[in-house]
N, C-alpha and C positions, 0 to 999 in steps of 0.2 A: 455569514457562512465562513468557516475557518479555512485558511489557506494552508492546510497541512495534509500531506498524503496519508491515507488511512492504512497503508501497508508498510511504508518505510519510515514514516514520521518526518519526512523531508518538509521543511518549512521555509519561510522567507529569510533571506540573508541581507545584510546591509553592506554598503560600500560607498564609493565616491563617484560622482560624475566629475570628470576632469576635462576642463575646456582647453582650447588651444593656448590660452594665456596661462594655463596651469592653475586656474581657479578650481577649488574643490568644494562641491556641495554634496550633501548626503543623499543617498537614494536607496531603494529597496530592490533586491533581485527576487522575484516571485517564482515559485516552482511551476512547471508546466503541468497543471492539473487538468484531468479529463474525467467526465462522468462516464463510467463504463459498466457493463454488465458482464460478470464473470460466472462461468458455470462450474459448480462443484460436482465432481463425478461420484464422490462418496455419498453425498446427500441427495443427489439427483435433482437439484434445483439451481436456480441462478440467483445472484446477489448483485445489487447495484452498489458500486463503490466509487468514491472520488479519489483517484490515484494519479500519480505522476506518470509521465510517458516512460521514464526510466524504470519505474516499478512494473509497468505493463510488459516491457521487454524482459525483465527479470522473471516475471510469472511465466511467460512463454518459454524462456530458456530452461527453467527448472521443470517444466512439464505440466503446468496447470496450477490452479489455485490451491488444490489440496496439498501438493508437494511443496509449494512455496510457503504456505502457512505452517507446515510441519517443521520447517527449518527456521522460521522467523522468530525473533526475540519478542517476548511478550511486552517489553517496555516500549518497543517501537510501534506496536499495533494500536489502532483506535479501539474504543469499547465495542463497536460493531464488529470489527474484524476479529477481536478476541473471542467474542461470542460465537462467531462462525468457526474459529479454530477449535474451540472446545466441543462444539457439536460434531465436527468432523472426527475428532479424537474419540468421542463417545460412540459414534456409529462404527468406526473401524474396530474398536474394542468389542462391540457387540457382534460384529461379523466374525471376528477371530474366535469368540466364545462359542458361536454356533457351529464352526467347522472343526 
């Protein structure tokens, strides 16, 4: 299972463990990933995503999954999140055409 956030693209970083004697050994800083279920208001259904805690706060701050994906860059999104974004855009375009 990949250790990459599906919404922000945040992944592992590398750095050093530094001991008291100033010995340096390489280590990895892993993102705080959580399996969450987010609700899409435009599609009327929920989606299971593996996202970081920071991304979850960003989704709440922007006002939900639909608004977050509308502003998100396509290069940062996973294939699953990109599919959701296109479905939301298609449903909102259909809703605008009907009104």
